[in-house]
C-alpha positions as CSV (number, residue, x, y, z in Angstrom):
1,M,-8.6,1.8,-13.2
2,F,-5.2,0.0,-14.1
3,S,-4.8,-3.4,-12.7
4,P,-2.1,-4.7,-13.1
5,S,-1.4,-8.6,-12.6
6,Q,1.3,-9.6,-10.0
7,E,3.4,-11.3,-13.1
8,D,2.7,-6.8,-14.3
9,V,3.9,-5.5,-11.2
10,R,7.4,-8.1,-11.4
11,R,8.0,-7.3,-14.5
12,F,7.6,-3.8,-14.0
13,F,10.0,-3.9,-11.5
14,C,12.6,-5.8,-12.8
15,E,12.6,-3.8,-15.9
16,T,11.8,-0.1,-14.4
17,F,15.5,-2.0,-12.3
18,A,17.9,-2.7,-15.6
19,K,16.7,0.5,-17.5
20,A,17.8,1.8,-14.4
21,R,21.3,0.3,-13.6
22,E,21.7,0.9,-17.6
23,G,21.9,3.9,-17.1
24,K,18.4,4.8,-19.7
25,P,15.3,7.7,-20.0
26,L,12.6,6.2,-17.6
27,E,9.2,7.3,-17.4
28,A,7.9,9.1,-13.7
29,I,6.6,6.5,-12.0
30,E,10.0,4.4,-12.9
31,I,11.7,6.9,-11.8
32,I,10.3,7.0,-8.7
33,A,10.4,3.3,-8.3
34,A,13.8,3.2,-9.0
35,R,14.6,5.3,-6.7
36,W,12.8,3.2,-3.5
37,M,14.4,0.0,-4.6
38,D,17.7,2.0,-4.1
39,E,16.2,2.6,-0.9
40,H,16.4,-1.4,-0.5
41,P,19.7,-3.2,-2.1
42,E,18.9,-6.0,0.2
43,Y,15.9,-7.0,-2.8
44,H,18.7,-5.7,-6.0
45,A,18.8,-9.8,-6.7
46,D,14.4,-10.2,-6.7
47,F,14.6,-7.3,-9.5
48,A,17.9,-8.7,-11.5
49,D,16.1,-11.5,-12.4
50,V,13.2,-11.0,-14.3
51,D,12.3,-14.5,-14.7
52,A,13.8,-15.9,-10.9
53,A,10.9,-13.3,-10.2
54,L,8.1,-14.7,-12.3
55,A,9.1,-18.6,-11.4
56,S,8.7,-17.8,-7.7
57,M,5.3,-16.3,-7.5
58,S,3.7,-19.0,-5.9
59,T,5.8,-19.5,-3.6
60,V,5.9,-17.5,0.0
61,D,8.6,-16.8,1.9
62,A,8.2,-17.3,5.8
63,G,9.5,-14.9,7.3
64,R,11.0,-12.8,4.2
65,T,8.9,-9.4,2.6
66,N,7.4,-10.0,-0.8
67,P,9.8,-7.4,-2.6
68,F,7.6,-6.6,-5.0
69,L,4.4,-5.1,-2.2
70,H,6.4,-3.7,-0.3
71,L,7.6,-1.6,-3.5
72,S,4.6,-1.5,-4.5
73,M,3.3,-0.4,-1.8
74,H,6.6,2.8,-1.6
75,L,4.3,3.4,-4.9
76,S,1.4,3.5,-3.7
77,I,1.9,5.6,-0.9
78,S,3.9,8.2,-3.3
79,E,1.3,8.3,-6.0
80,Q,-1.2,9.6,-3.1
81,C,0.3,12.2,-1.6
82,S,1.4,13.5,-4.7
83,I,-2.8,13.9,-5.5
84,D,-3.0,14.0,-2.2
85,Q,-5.9,11.5,-2.3
86,P,-7.3,10.3,0.0
87,R,-7.3,13.7,1.0
88,G,-5.7,14.3,4.4
89,I,-2.7,12.1,3.1
90,R,0.4,14.1,1.6
91,Q,0.3,16.5,5.3
92,A,-0.5,12.9,7.4
93,V,2.2,11.4,6.1
94,E,4.5,14.3,6.0
95,L,3.6,14.8,9.8
96,L,4.6,11.4,9.7
97,T,7.7,12.3,7.8
98,H,9.2,15.4,9.9
99,K,8.6,13.4,13.6
100,R,10.6,9.9,12.2
101,N,13.2,12.3,9.9
102,S,13.0,9.7,7.3
103,L,10.3,10.1,4.5
104,H,11.4,6.4,4.3
105,L,10.6,4.9,8.1
106,A,7.1,7.3,7.1
107,H,6.3,5.2,4.2
108,H,6.9,2.2,6.0
109,E,5.3,3.4,9.2
110,A,2.1,4.5,6.8
111,M,2.5,0.7,4.8
112,E,1.3,-1.3,8.2
113,C,-2.0,1.2,7.6
114,L,-2.3,1.2,4.3
115,G,-2.3,-3.6,5.1
116,K,-5.1,-2.6,7.9
117,M,-7.0,-0.8,6.1
118,L,-6.7,-2.6,2.5
119,W,-7.1,-5.7,5.1
120,E,-10.1,-4.6,6.9
121,S,-12.3,-3.5,4.0
122,Q,-11.5,-7.2,3.0
123,Q,-12.9,-9.1,5.7
124,A,-16.0,-7.0,5.8
125,G,-16.8,-6.9,2.6
126,R,-16.8,-2.6,1.4
127,P,-14.8,-0.1,0.5
128,P,-12.1,1.4,1.6
129,D,-11.9,3.2,4.2
130,G,-10.0,6.4,3.6
131,D,-11.0,8.1,6.8
132,S,-9.6,5.3,9.0
133,Y,-6.8,5.1,6.4
134,I,-5.3,8.9,7.4
135,A,-6.4,8.5,11.6
136,C,-4.4,5.8,11.3
137,I,-1.1,7.6,9.8
138,Q,-1.1,10.7,12.1
139,R,-1.7,8.5,15.4
140,H,1.2,7.0,14.0
141,A,3.4,11.0,13.7
142,T,1.4,12.0,17.6
143,K,3.0,8.5,19.5
144,D,5.8,8.6,21.8
């Protein structure tokens, strides 16, 4: 299993951003990342400067979303849907996408569920509960 460091993640997004802007060929995962970066122009400055991105790893901006974590969650959900793992994630996200009429909005709601599942797993010291994750997304998709 691949477990990138915080530095690896930041370098990946910054390098992918630069390659995409320069029109260089991208790997499959970079294409997905670049598409999500295009959806978030508010983070472009963060991705444009790898040195600043690495220097700011230990700082937390209160009230501001971490762009690298945010994009990592988009990538995670995209990958989960591509392989339907946990089983049912693809259908749940598709249902939520249809309900919201936006894959982007659906991802943001799924991120809430993903974050909740991971937090609960860490707090309880047990593996992540994929069933509760899927159920959370389904609740978002069926509520008004």
